[in-house]
Residue frames relative to the residue before (quaternion, step in Angstrom):
aa qw qx qy qz dx dy dz
M 1.0000 0.0000 0.0000 0.0000 0.00 0.00 0.00
N 0.3129 -0.7685 0.5334 0.1642 3.60 -0.58 1.14
P 0.4176 -0.7383 0.4697 0.2448 3.64 -0.51 1.15
S 0.6230 0.5551 -0.3417 0.4324 3.61 1.05 -0.71
I 0.6576 0.4950 -0.2982 0.4834 3.58 0.98 -0.90
I 0.6443 0.5180 -0.3284 0.4569 3.60 0.95 -0.86
K 0.6467 0.5199 -0.3303 0.4499 3.63 0.94 -0.88
Q 0.6583 0.5015 -0.3091 0.4686 3.58 0.91 -0.92
S 0.6540 0.5141 -0.3129 0.4584 3.58 0.93 -0.86
M 0.6707 0.5098 -0.3060 0.4434 3.54 0.93 -0.86
L 0.6264 0.5190 -0.3470 0.4668 3.60 1.03 -0.68
I 0.6356 0.5160 -0.3238 0.4742 3.60 1.01 -0.78
I 0.6885 0.4784 -0.2815 0.4667 3.57 0.84 -0.96
A 0.6058 0.5451 -0.3624 0.4522 3.61 1.01 -0.71
G 0.6549 0.4986 -0.3045 0.4794 3.57 0.98 -0.82
L 0.6515 0.5130 -0.3100 0.4650 3.58 1.00 -0.81
L 0.6241 0.5311 -0.3416 0.4602 3.57 1.02 -0.74
L 0.6472 0.5069 -0.3220 0.4696 3.55 0.98 -0.79
L 0.6671 0.5038 -0.2968 0.4616 3.57 0.94 -0.87
A 0.6797 0.4943 -0.2875 0.4594 3.57 1.05 -0.75
G 0.4327 -0.7168 0.4591 0.2969 3.60 1.22 -0.09
C 0.3717 0.7577 -0.4548 0.2843 3.55 1.02 0.79
N 0.2565 0.7746 -0.5326 0.2248 3.54 0.63 1.07
V 0.2705 0.7917 -0.4906 0.2437 3.54 0.85 1.07
R 0.1237 -0.7412 0.6533 0.0927 3.55 -1.07 0.80
A 0.1161 0.8015 -0.5696 0.1404 3.54 -0.64 1.14
P 0.6290 -0.5335 0.3862 0.4131 3.57 -1.16 0.42
Q 0.6207 0.5527 -0.3520 0.4305 3.59 1.03 -0.68
L 0.6160 0.5411 -0.3526 0.4510 3.59 1.05 -0.66
D 0.6340 0.5043 -0.3284 0.4857 3.58 0.98 -0.76
M 0.6429 0.5036 -0.3269 0.4755 3.60 1.00 -0.74
A 0.6434 0.5188 -0.3287 0.4571 3.57 0.96 -0.83
R 0.6378 0.5396 -0.3307 0.4390 3.58 0.99 -0.77
Q 0.5970 0.5846 -0.3615 0.4138 3.57 1.15 -0.50
V 0.7403 0.4118 -0.2248 0.4815 3.59 1.16 -0.47
V 0.6341 0.4949 -0.3624 0.4708 3.62 1.17 0.38
P 0.6280 -0.5601 0.3793 0.3848 3.59 -1.17 0.54
Q 0.2733 -0.7553 0.5755 0.1535 3.58 -1.07 0.74
G 0.7088 -0.4247 0.2523 0.5035 3.59 1.22 0.32
G 0.5597 0.5889 -0.4623 0.3553 3.52 -1.33 0.05
S 0.4641 -0.7158 0.4523 0.2601 3.56 -1.03 0.74
S 0.6790 0.5088 -0.2980 0.4374 3.59 1.17 -0.31
V 0.3742 0.7399 -0.4711 0.3008 3.57 1.27 0.42
D 0.3023 -0.7188 0.5987 0.1830 3.58 -0.94 0.94
V 0.3321 -0.7941 0.4747 0.1837 3.57 -0.21 1.30
E 0.5738 0.6080 -0.3899 0.3861 3.61 1.11 -0.51
Q 0.5992 0.5543 -0.3748 0.4396 3.61 1.11 -0.40
F 0.7002 0.4154 -0.2592 0.5195 3.58 1.30 -0.17
A 0.4279 0.7115 -0.4478 0.3320 3.57 1.28 0.35
W 0.0854 -0.7731 0.6284 0.0142 3.54 -1.07 0.89
Q 0.3553 -0.7052 0.5736 0.2179 3.55 -1.24 0.58
L 0.1630 -0.7600 0.6250 0.0716 3.57 -0.92 1.01
T 0.0327 0.7344 -0.6777 -0.0165 3.51 -1.15 0.78
F 0.2525 0.7448 -0.5818 0.2073 3.55 -0.90 1.03
N 0.8697 -0.0752 0.0396 0.4863 3.53 -0.92 1.00
D 0.7410 -0.4372 0.2012 0.4682 3.58 0.71 1.14
T 0.5937 0.5264 -0.3737 0.4804 3.57 1.25 0.41
E 0.0202 -0.7425 0.6691 0.0239 3.53 -1.08 0.81
A 0.1069 0.7983 -0.5812 0.1163 3.57 -0.87 0.97
R 0.3795 -0.6668 0.5869 0.2589 3.53 -1.30 0.47
L 0.0453 -0.7874 0.6146 -0.0164 3.53 -0.85 1.08
Y 0.2998 -0.7391 0.5753 0.1813 3.57 -1.27 0.38
A 0.4151 -0.7199 0.5127 0.2160 3.55 -0.93 1.00
I 0.0204 0.7829 -0.6170 0.0766 3.53 -0.91 1.08
T 0.3812 -0.7037 0.5457 0.2483 3.59 -0.90 0.91
V 0.0177 0.7706 -0.6343 0.0599 3.56 -0.89 1.05
G 0.8191 -0.0931 0.0360 0.5649 3.61 -0.46 1.17
S 0.7854 -0.2877 0.2259 0.4994 3.57 -0.77 -1.00
G 0.6996 0.4368 -0.2725 0.4954 3.57 1.23 0.32
I 0.4262 -0.6441 0.5622 0.2957 3.51 -1.37 -0.20
V 0.1252 -0.7526 0.6411 0.0835 3.53 -1.08 0.82
F 0.2151 -0.7166 0.6546 0.1087 3.50 -1.05 0.96
A 0.1171 0.8168 -0.5470 0.1415 3.61 -0.50 1.15
N 0.1478 -0.7556 0.6245 0.1311 3.51 -1.35 0.30
E 0.6926 -0.5015 0.3389 0.3924 3.54 -1.33 0.17
H 0.6321 0.5355 -0.3276 0.4543 3.63 1.25 -0.21
G 0.6175 -0.5957 0.3343 0.3899 3.60 1.24 0.17
L 0.4858 0.6341 -0.4562 0.3921 3.58 1.24 0.14
E 0.0405 0.8185 -0.5655 0.0925 3.58 -0.69 1.09
V 0.0567 -0.7712 0.6340 0.0065 3.53 -1.03 0.89
A 0.1754 -0.7905 0.5812 0.0803 3.58 -0.64 1.13
F 0.0925 -0.7898 0.6062 -0.0134 3.57 -0.89 1.06
D 0.2467 -0.8251 0.4953 0.1137 3.58 -0.61 1.12
G 0.6906 -0.4437 0.2799 0.4978 3.58 1.24 0.19
W 0.7588 0.2324 -0.1502 0.5896 3.57 1.22 -0.50
D 0.8327 0.1112 0.0225 0.5420 3.55 0.90 -0.96
V 0.4469 -0.5651 0.5998 0.3481 3.49 -1.41 0.28
V 0.1047 -0.8508 0.5147 0.0194 3.57 -0.57 1.14
V 0.7809 0.1013 -0.0846 0.6106 3.60 1.24 -0.30
V 0.0030 -0.7429 0.6694 0.0093 3.53 -1.09 0.81
S 0.1081 0.7873 -0.6012 0.0841 3.59 -0.76 1.00
G 0.7624 0.3849 -0.2865 0.4341 3.51 -1.27 0.51
M 0.3556 0.7274 -0.5083 0.2933 3.60 1.21 0.38
P 0.4770 -0.6385 0.5063 0.3293 3.58 -1.00 0.72
G 0.6975 0.4488 -0.3337 0.4479 3.59 -1.12 0.55
T 0.7143 -0.5148 0.3298 0.3405 3.51 -1.28 -0.33
L 0.4188 0.7347 -0.4651 0.2617 3.63 1.18 0.09
G 0.2365 -0.7722 0.5510 0.2099 3.58 1.00 -0.69
M 0.7409 -0.3727 0.2811 0.4828 3.55 -1.15 -0.51
I 0.1707 -0.7312 0.6517 0.1073 3.53 -1.16 0.77
R 0.0009 -0.7997 0.5985 -0.0474 3.56 -0.80 1.05
V 0.2194 -0.7628 0.5986 0.1077 3.55 -0.92 0.98
D 0.1713 -0.7732 0.6075 0.0612 3.57 -0.67 1.17
K 0.1181 -0.8281 0.5478 0.0181 3.55 -0.32 1.30
S 0.4840 0.6981 -0.4265 0.3107 3.59 1.24 0.10
S 0.7236 0.3491 -0.2341 0.5475 3.58 1.28 -0.20
D 0.2447 -0.7420 0.6020 0.1646 3.56 -1.27 0.31
P 0.4307 -0.2710 -0.8186 0.2664 1.65 -0.96 2.26
R 0.5721 -0.5763 0.4468 0.3755 3.55 -1.23 0.40
I 0.3352 -0.7376 0.5560 0.1855 3.53 -1.24 0.44
H 0.1792 -0.7542 0.6242 0.0969 3.58 -0.89 1.00
H 0.1503 -0.7898 0.5929 0.0463 3.58 -0.56 1.22
V 0.0576 -0.7852 0.6165 0.0092 3.58 -0.78 1.03
Q 0.3575 -0.7959 0.4557 0.1765 3.53 -0.11 1.36
G 0.7064 0.4892 -0.2770 0.4300 3.59 0.78 -0.99
L 0.6879 0.4317 -0.2704 0.5169 3.57 1.17 -0.55
D 0.2732 -0.7789 0.4947 0.2721 3.55 1.36 -0.33
Q 0.5603 0.5635 -0.3948 0.4611 3.55 0.99 0.97
S 0.1711 -0.7312 0.6487 0.1234 3.48 -1.36 0.44
F 0.1687 -0.7972 0.5772 0.0532 3.55 -1.05 0.83
E 0.3318 -0.7060 0.5859 0.2195 3.58 -0.95 0.88
V 0.0444 -0.7954 0.6040 -0.0230 3.55 -0.83 1.05
A 0.2058 -0.7799 0.5847 0.0868 3.56 -0.60 1.20
C 0.0537 -0.8149 0.5769 -0.0164 3.58 -0.78 1.05
E 0.4044 -0.6507 0.5880 0.2595 3.51 -1.20 0.69
A 0.6306 -0.4980 0.4118 0.4298 3.56 -1.27 0.16
P 0.5378 -0.6056 0.4586 0.3655 3.61 -1.05 0.65
R 0.0948 -0.7863 0.6080 0.0558 3.56 -1.11 0.71
Q 0.4764 -0.6559 0.5035 0.2988 3.51 -1.13 0.68
A 0.1574 0.7881 -0.5750 0.1533 3.57 -0.84 1.00
G 0.8931 -0.0835 0.0488 0.4392 3.52 -1.09 0.85
G 0.7967 -0.3123 0.1782 0.4859 3.58 0.46 1.09
G 0.8175 0.1215 -0.1157 0.5510 3.57 0.98 0.72
W 0.5468 -0.5765 0.4904 0.3579 3.51 -1.24 -0.61
R 0.1132 -0.7775 0.6175 0.0365 3.55 -1.10 0.79
Q 0.0308 -0.7767 0.6288 0.0205 3.54 -1.13 0.66
R 0.2570 -0.7644 0.5781 0.1239 3.54 -0.72 1.15
C 0.0465 0.7803 -0.6191 0.0749 3.53 -0.84 1.05
Q 0.0262 -0.7988 0.6004 0.0281 3.55 -1.26 0.38
H 0.2034 -0.7276 0.6418 0.1316 3.47 -1.36 0.48
E 0.1937 -0.7636 0.6063 0.1091 3.56 -0.91 0.95
G 0.3293 0.7289 -0.5423 0.2573 3.54 -0.65 1.14
D 0.8188 0.2147 -0.1720 0.5039 3.55 -1.25 0.46
D 0.6307 -0.5795 0.3095 0.4131 3.57 1.03 0.88
R 0.7172 0.3430 -0.2951 0.5300 3.57 1.03 0.76
V 0.4000 -0.6864 0.5528 0.2516 3.54 -1.31 0.29
Y 0.1970 -0.7774 0.5919 0.0806 3.57 -0.85 1.05
A 0.3401 -0.6968 0.5927 0.2180 3.58 -0.85 0.98
M 0.0099 0.7909 -0.6104 0.0430 3.58 -0.90 0.95
N 0.0710 0.8639 -0.4905 0.0893 3.53 0.73 1.13
H 0.2318 -0.7523 0.6042 0.1238 3.52 -1.28 0.51
A 0.0149 -0.7991 0.6010 0.0008 3.59 -1.14 0.61
I 0.0859 -0.7289 0.6761 0.0642 3.51 -1.26 0.65
D 0.1431 -0.7869 0.5974 0.0582 3.58 -0.61 1.15
V 0.0620 -0.7821 0.6199 0.0139 3.55 -1.05 0.85
N 0.4271 -0.6754 0.5268 0.2896 3.56 -1.20 0.50
R 0.7492 -0.4057 0.2675 0.4500 3.58 -1.29 -0.03
A 0.6566 0.4984 -0.3032 0.4781 3.58 1.18 -0.52
G 0.5442 -0.6511 0.3785 0.3697 3.58 1.29 -0.02
R 0.5102 0.6413 -0.4265 0.3827 3.59 1.22 0.30
I 0.5155 -0.6556 0.4602 0.3044 3.57 -0.96 0.86
T 0.1270 -0.7978 0.5879 0.0425 3.55 -0.92 1.00
R 0.7913 0.0019 -0.0047 0.6114 3.60 1.26 -0.20
I 0.0784 -0.7405 0.6656 0.0498 3.55 -1.18 0.76
E 0.0075 -0.7931 0.6084 -0.0269 3.56 -0.81 1.02
A 0.0427 0.8104 -0.5800 0.0712 3.58 -0.82 1.01
S 0.2666 -0.7338 0.6069 0.1485 3.55 -0.88 1.01
L 0.0941 -0.8495 0.5191 0.0072 3.55 -0.58 1.15
I 0.7814 0.1922 -0.0853 0.5875 3.59 1.15 -0.65
P 0.5090 -0.6584 0.4551 0.3167 3.62 -0.80 1.00
G 0.8368 0.2043 -0.1640 0.4807 3.56 -0.95 0.94
V 0.6458 0.4535 -0.3237 0.5220 3.60 1.27 0.05
G 0.5608 -0.6159 0.4326 0.3450 3.59 -0.99 0.80
P 0.6183 -0.5972 0.3752 0.3467 3.57 -1.18 0.53
L 0.4759 -0.5716 0.5745 0.3416 3.50 -1.38 0.30
V 0.0596 -0.8039 0.5917 0.0021 3.59 -0.84 0.97
L 0.0738 -0.7680 0.6356 0.0288 3.57 -0.98 0.97
T 0.0372 0.7795 -0.6241 0.0388 3.57 -0.89 0.97
P 0.4912 -0.6618 0.4728 0.3119 3.61 -1.00 0.78
L 0.3508 -0.7367 0.5398 0.2070 3.58 -1.05 0.75
F 0.6163 0.5218 -0.3456 0.4779 3.60 1.26 -0.15
D 0.6059 -0.5386 0.4257 0.4019 3.57 -1.25 0.20
V 0.1980 -0.7619 0.6073 0.1067 3.57 -0.67 1.09
E 0.3382 -0.7763 0.4983 0.1860 3.56 -0.33 1.29
E 0.4656 -0.6358 0.5399 0.2958 3.55 -1.15 0.73
């Protein structure tokens, strides 16, 4: 992992987080911060590796604290910004999706998908604690049907995140992030 590329990517994502209005403080963000490096040269970066699956893409990303959020990034420019409740920016995906940005400043929130040149209104209920984590029911009404676009954050008994799932595009399976290291109970 090239530190110069990661620094450049983090500066870009930090700006995107500010633009997306992601100034959220949540218990999940504190949990996410527990699984990222706090500095020092003897850090084994593999303990911060996560697996991403989304839209026929699988990739290894590394969790990095940026401002008040977490960015999962790799040396190939794939970046996923997480504000503690939601995935709010995805950039560098292979293929034609381009950048995906979730604008949570309005109700319903707006999911902008640059590569599709479309935006989708997504109505979400408040997150609720359920079965070892948090769940949020969301939906998009379009094309004469309703699309479920639910979100989930799973945590273990120690309060560490074991899975993040976010529906970003109507009719497309969710983006899923899971840690590749052992998450202690």
